[in-house]
Steps between C-alpha positions, in 0.01 A plus 500: 500500500379484859530125547877514450533709820515192718473514875852470643535198726773310678696254284474136611650176368258208459708198404693697239205705374539863608172674582443859605726798448377552145573142390272354231166384639520125562216271394392257769259209525411218739476126441184309585615136495435243773716579803635144516599477133835681469555368148176664387621821664821486296307433179269797553784733599685407181187584299486836676869558423435437132218754510734762649425477873785655697404416861274213608322438830377177656295428810673312780212387724711255702854388575481206259437733208778734612744210494455477121631852438864401439418230244263737319757781489761271346280458193376855439668822388293773666478610865258307720287672765343316795147595602470430872236558764485440875787251554847658533664157476398477134682827434813371670488179297449695177806714577701187577389356164624806311181698431559837331232704677236461769144624475365519852360739755722504810203581721332164434783248535508488880668695778799731498753218532361326191519819295854567621606149398362544145647847458841387627516215248363715217771759570774237501376358169437846344137409434241781468156481657178610329228622728174419326183657637170383351167672565321165498693377804492832685199489733521869587430588136199272450238736643634814334313613190714800414789406269739754649423379854570141392824612335609665825437174686716312248783748543465497877534120503796511262677762712455288813682214328762734352582643841551153645773439242646850526528465878718196432713707258368307200454718191490259203124536485250484214135596557170416332158637597233319306122513484256357251370847416702755308433816702613350831812351347607817318449721807686255724810498279500879469470543876770246584740649244474830684626333818778263389717438193503122504442326163134440419354178361181587309189292455121510507426192706227249415450685170307211342502291183723560200252740341370691803828479689697649215264793469496575873878456528570719197279775641649495850860423421497740208410788731783418742759434231412822320550688826846343537432238766610138487826303500353153449160408359262205498176476304297269726272276293287194563683329216823334396779713653661530156206723405595732788846547353375564147249752631763677711729542201214628282408755766858617555562516125191718451661753737843462338641362826601157368492302179363155422691507170217585262242777494205404282286772347170397345174678424163408657359435148193653338288451188791616282707197605489225235729246666454289814731719707371378837598144414837605353602708802396223738710245312805726480490586873453134592799388294717796603443412867686173435816674377773467764763734355311829509732627774783494246348805334684825571172691518128413486377394159200698377269295277183642342207301360236737364168430329461774240657799327370772735759472780666180384783629281594768752522258792678238290754757378597606853538139616810286443276315260130461446217412270217728393196315369302522181255250351635155588856627506724773641804714435815409691706785641848463647691793650247736341533362148254296294641156419218306339140385515421202724189284472284469811582130542872583521484781758576285806801320357632826348489683834653207691774465238591868531511473880733203470724686258516799734604280792773343288624843394411472135 
């Protein structure tokens, strides 16, 4: 299928996570704890780790915050990215503290000498730099109404920053070109990819709340992923960052680009359904999200929960296991074979039990 023809980009090492060059797309998020509370930062990063986050970013608004990087890194297991604006000294401190990647725009951290100092230290420490261009902070794009024109301004700004690094013989570059509207973002990534082969970090910025943000992100990111773009991804939500990770995995799994461990199949229900399938599916997904060993599965587990006999048996048969509903009960299928009837009240524990057995290899 088309979305497996991924755009070929340069391979870069981010604290042990390889991105680009056809490597699996890495799921990224960003913490939102108080800048002065490094223990809270560690706690949230560990929660993100448990959810499957592979790269995490944090804002470093001042030198004091940057000085906490080393103690944070000692207590986490995933690469840490520093988000820095305006003050080159923060970048130097972050490098000294052992940061795994910088997110900054070299054109806004001071004069040539400041940029040279950061690049020199980043080279010595083998730390990549992500250039992140955002339409909201790009004044030249504010008055433009045409999406393609705005996309060109994003790419122009990104290329200006890229050339600053390239002129200093720095090539471990990652690029993001984000806008809060889909058309501008998609066009910007397409245009930049035609100019350079640096890894691309995808996102629809300021996407919104969990509900609206997920829909907008799925629409925009889905287009770009299907067309083969993207080496890292963040679903930006006004919500707990853990929700960003869960959403990213669900999106990537829907395109067969990554697995969260389980693929749930369930019908939208209709008047033929004689069980409370909406409640059952909600309970199963909620409990399954707490399971920590899903990564032990050799391949994604396909679980079907269907409301009636029209499509139910067919979907349940093709799943690893599934239930097809009747009146207050359902038929349990495993590996395409009927095992037994299961009462409605026992559906949740039956499904969870089978998931647990699968993880344990039984």
